[in-house]
C-alpha positions as CSV (number, residue, x, y, z in Angstrom):
1,M,-37.0,29.1,-2.5
2,T,-39.5,26.5,-1.2
3,R,-41.6,26.8,1.9
4,N,-39.1,25.0,4.1
5,G,-36.2,27.2,2.9
6,V,-34.5,24.7,0.5
7,S,-34.2,25.9,-3.0
8,S,-35.2,23.7,-5.9
9,R,-31.6,23.7,-7.1
10,T,-30.3,22.4,-3.8
11,A,-33.0,19.7,-3.7
12,S,-32.2,18.6,-7.2
13,A,-28.5,18.5,-6.4
14,A,-29.2,16.3,-3.4
15,V,-31.4,13.9,-5.4
16,A,-28.7,13.7,-8.1
17,T,-26.0,13.0,-5.5
18,A,-28.1,10.3,-3.9
19,A,-28.8,8.7,-7.3
20,L,-25.1,8.7,-8.2
21,L,-24.2,7.2,-4.8
22,A,-26.8,4.4,-5.3
23,L,-25.5,3.7,-8.8
24,A,-21.8,3.6,-7.6
25,T,-22.7,1.2,-4.7
26,A,-24.7,-1.0,-7.1
27,C,-21.7,-1.1,-9.6
28,S,-19.3,-2.1,-6.8
29,G,-21.5,-5.0,-5.7
30,G,-22.4,-3.2,-2.5
31,Q,-18.8,-3.0,-1.3
32,T,-17.0,0.3,-0.9
33,Q,-13.3,0.7,-1.3
34,P,-11.2,2.4,1.4
35,S,-11.1,6.1,0.9
36,G,-7.8,6.8,2.5
37,P,-4.8,5.0,3.9
38,V,-5.7,1.5,5.1
39,T,-5.0,0.8,8.8
40,P,-4.5,-2.9,9.1
41,S,-7.0,-4.7,11.3
42,D,-4.3,-6.0,13.5
43,T,-2.0,-3.0,13.8
44,A,1.6,-4.2,13.8
45,T,3.5,-3.5,16.9
46,T,6.5,-5.3,15.7
47,P,8.6,-3.3,13.2
48,G,8.9,-5.2,9.9
49,E,5.7,-7.2,10.3
50,L,2.3,-6.4,9.0
51,N,-0.9,-8.2,8.1
52,I,-3.4,-6.5,5.7
53,Q,-6.9,-7.8,5.5
54,V,-9.4,-5.7,3.6
55,P,-12.2,-6.9,1.3
56,G,-10.6,-8.9,-1.5
57,T,-7.1,-8.8,0.0
58,N,-5.1,-10.9,2.4
59,L,-1.4,-9.7,2.5
60,A,1.3,-10.4,5.0
61,V,4.6,-8.5,5.0
62,H,7.4,-10.1,6.9
63,N,10.9,-9.2,8.0
64,A,10.9,-5.7,6.4
65,V,14.4,-4.3,7.0
66,A,15.8,-1.0,5.7
67,H,19.5,-1.5,5.1
68,I,20.9,2.1,5.1
69,G,24.4,2.9,4.1
70,P,26.6,5.8,5.2
71,S,25.2,8.0,2.4
72,G,21.7,7.5,3.7
73,T,20.6,5.4,0.7
74,G,19.9,1.8,0.8
75,Q,17.6,-1.1,0.1
76,L,14.4,-2.5,1.7
77,T,14.3,-6.2,2.0
78,M,11.1,-8.1,2.9
79,T,8.8,-10.9,1.9
80,I,5.2,-10.4,1.0
81,R,2.7,-13.2,1.0
82,N,-0.5,-12.8,-1.1
83,G,-3.0,-15.1,0.6
84,G,-5.9,-13.6,-1.3
85,S,-7.6,-14.9,-4.4
86,V,-6.7,-11.9,-6.7
87,A,-3.4,-10.7,-8.1
88,E,-2.0,-7.7,-6.2
89,H,0.7,-5.2,-7.1
90,L,3.1,-3.2,-4.9
91,A,2.9,0.1,-6.7
92,M,4.9,2.5,-4.5
93,V,7.0,2.7,-1.3
94,A,7.2,6.1,0.3
95,T,9.7,7.2,3.0
96,P,9.4,10.1,5.4
97,N,9.8,13.7,4.2
98,G,8.5,12.9,0.7
99,G,11.0,10.3,-0.3
100,R,10.0,7.7,-2.9
101,A,11.7,4.3,-3.4
102,T,12.6,2.9,-6.8
103,L,11.0,-0.5,-7.6
104,Q,12.9,-3.0,-9.7
105,G,11.4,-6.3,-10.7
106,N,11.8,-9.5,-12.7
107,S,11.1,-9.4,-16.4
108,T,8.2,-11.9,-16.3
109,G,5.9,-13.7,-13.9
110,N,5.5,-13.3,-10.2
111,G,7.7,-10.4,-8.9
112,S,7.8,-8.8,-12.3
113,L,7.6,-5.0,-12.8
114,S,4.9,-3.4,-14.9
115,T,3.2,0.0,-15.0
116,S,1.0,-1.4,-12.1
117,G,3.9,-2.2,-9.9
118,I,5.5,-5.4,-8.7
119,L,3.2,-8.4,-9.4
120,L,2.1,-10.5,-6.4
121,N,0.2,-13.5,-7.7
122,P,-2.5,-15.0,-5.4
123,G,-1.2,-17.8,-3.2
124,T,2.5,-16.9,-3.6
125,T,5.3,-15.3,-1.6
126,V,7.6,-12.7,-3.2
127,T,11.0,-12.0,-1.6
128,F,12.3,-8.4,-2.2
129,G,16.1,-8.0,-2.2
130,G,16.9,-11.6,-2.7
131,Q,19.0,-13.1,-5.5
132,G,17.2,-12.6,-8.8
133,G,14.1,-11.2,-7.2
134,P,12.5,-7.8,-7.2
135,S,14.0,-5.0,-5.1
136,V,13.1,-1.7,-3.4
137,Q,15.9,0.9,-3.6
138,L,15.6,3.6,-0.9
139,P,16.5,7.2,-1.7
140,K,18.5,9.2,0.8
141,V,16.4,8.4,3.9
142,N,15.5,11.0,6.5
143,G,13.1,10.2,9.3
144,A,14.4,7.0,10.8
145,T,13.4,7.0,14.5
146,S,15.9,6.9,17.3
147,N,14.7,3.4,18.2
148,G,15.7,2.0,14.8
149,K,12.4,2.1,12.9
150,L,11.7,3.7,9.5
151,P,8.1,4.7,8.9
152,L,7.0,3.6,5.4
153,T,3.8,3.9,3.3
154,L,3.2,1.1,0.9
155,Q,0.7,1.5,-1.9
156,F,-1.0,-1.6,-3.3
157,G,-3.3,-1.8,-6.3
158,V,-6.2,-3.5,-4.4
159,A,-5.4,-2.9,-0.7
160,G,-4.5,0.8,-1.2
161,L,-2.2,2.7,1.1
162,V,-0.9,1.1,4.2
163,H,1.5,2.4,6.9
164,M,4.1,0.3,8.6
165,S,7.6,0.6,10.1
166,A,10.7,-1.3,8.9
167,R,13.6,-2.2,11.2
168,V,16.7,-0.2,10.3
169,T,20.2,-1.6,10.0
170,T,23.2,0.5,9.1
171,H,26.4,-0.6,7.3
């Protein structure tokens, strides 16, 4: 124990932690990545619409609609515009109560499915649920709100986790 009550072990640990933090910051070019779910800078009040702008990413989700059948399963249709300068991937879509959608993609190119998710090339728009495009198959959905919204969590490779609501239609 030192004179001010801090042990040398505690002081060493603090110095090591500070050094690792400085090294990590230097390796990332001074930019830090979001540590949790990203809240878009312009929080979407309109269901099905979302703009995501974080360092390195400029995504716009438009017309997100959950088409839910009588069994509770369905498909999420939407378009995603990657206005950024780097490729992005839609890696996962989660629904309330632990549900996870199944992603299906093209075999090659923009909209293709890999282990990283659905490819969203920079400067392009990908339509999900359209003819020949990628799709998001929803599991039995629980948690749609009474006003016709389905809360979703989308996970992107660069942007991270984002929360949004899709409009719900039933058929």
